[in-house]
N, C-alpha and C positions, 0 to 999 in steps of 0.2 A: 406457471406463474414466478416470475422474476421477483427476486429480493431486494427490498428497500435499499436504497444506497448506503444512508449508516447503519444497518446489520450485516451488509455486506463488508463497509467498512469496522465495524466492531471487527467479525471474523478475521478479518486481514490483519489487524494489529494483532491480534491474539497469537495467528500462526508467526507471523513476522516477531514478534516479543519473543516467543518459546524458541525460535531458531536462534536469535541474537542471544538470547540467554544461555542457550548451550554451548555457542563459542566463546563464553568468556567475556563479551562486550557489555557494556551499559548500554541496558535496554531504556530506551526512552518511555515517556508517557507519550500518548499517542490521543489529540481531539481534535475536533472538527467542530465547525470552521476557524480558522486565523482569528483572534480579537478585532485586530485590524482589518477593515473594512476595505476588499479589494487585493488582498493579499492570498495567493494560492497558498504560499507556505510559509510558516513562520515557526523560530526556533530559540525556544528560551532556554537558558543555561539556569542551574541553581546558583544561589552566590556563590559556594565553593568552586563552580564549576565540575562536580562529580557526577551529577546527572541533569534532565534536561526534560522539557516537552516540546513535541514536534505536531503542530497543528496545521492541518491543510483543508482545503476547500474540498468538498464532495459535489456539490452541487453545479451544477451547469455544465458539467466538464467530462470529458471520457475518464472511465474508473482509472484506465490505464495511467492516466498522469497524475492521479491521487497515490497510486503504487509505488509511483517512479517518485515522488514526492517523501513518502515516507520511507524507502531506502536511502534516499540520500539525507532525508536527516539521521540514520542511522551512522551514516558514514560521518556527517560531521560533526554529530555530537560524540562520536568515537576519536575525534581528530586523525583519522584515517587519512593516510597521502598513499599515492602509486609506489610501488604496485599492490600493495594490500588493501589499498580502498576499490582497486579495480578487479581484484579479485573476490572480494566481499559482494561488490557492486554484482557480480554474474551470477555467484553462487544463489546469494536472495531473490535475482528475478528468477532461478529456476525453480526454487521454491515458491514463488509469489506467482509464478505462470497461471497457473489453474484460477486465478480470479481474473485474469484478463483475455482469456480464450472465451471464443462465443461460437458454440455450433450450429448450424443450420438443419432442423428436420424437416425435410418433404416426404410426404408417402406417396407411393406410386398413385397417378392419375388423380392427384391432389390438385382441383382447379379453386379453391377456397384460398389458397394462399399459404405461406410458410409460416413456422414459430420459430421463434428464436430463443435457444436454452443455454442461460448462462451456468458455467459448471461453477460450484464455490466449493473449497475443502472443508 
């Protein structure tokens, strides 16, 4: 049985937040969906600009796109530019890869079909 998308989102947000915090960067709050209908991602900053919220749409899109929006939100809220932004993106993708990889399990002689199992950290 696969994990519901919102539970997967919450787990991904926890892992991403812990890693961003360990790097000494600003950790955004993550929420879903964005308040504005039709947006895949929205970023709001606090009035003093020291923190913010990254809101992403989970429903009706690949979860990999959700992860990409979460990572990009971290980069934007921290005001990073190349090459630091590129290094952080690559590092976060390595950390978050387990949320996007799916394995196919097929038993020998199994005519019934195949099951897809999503790995979640």
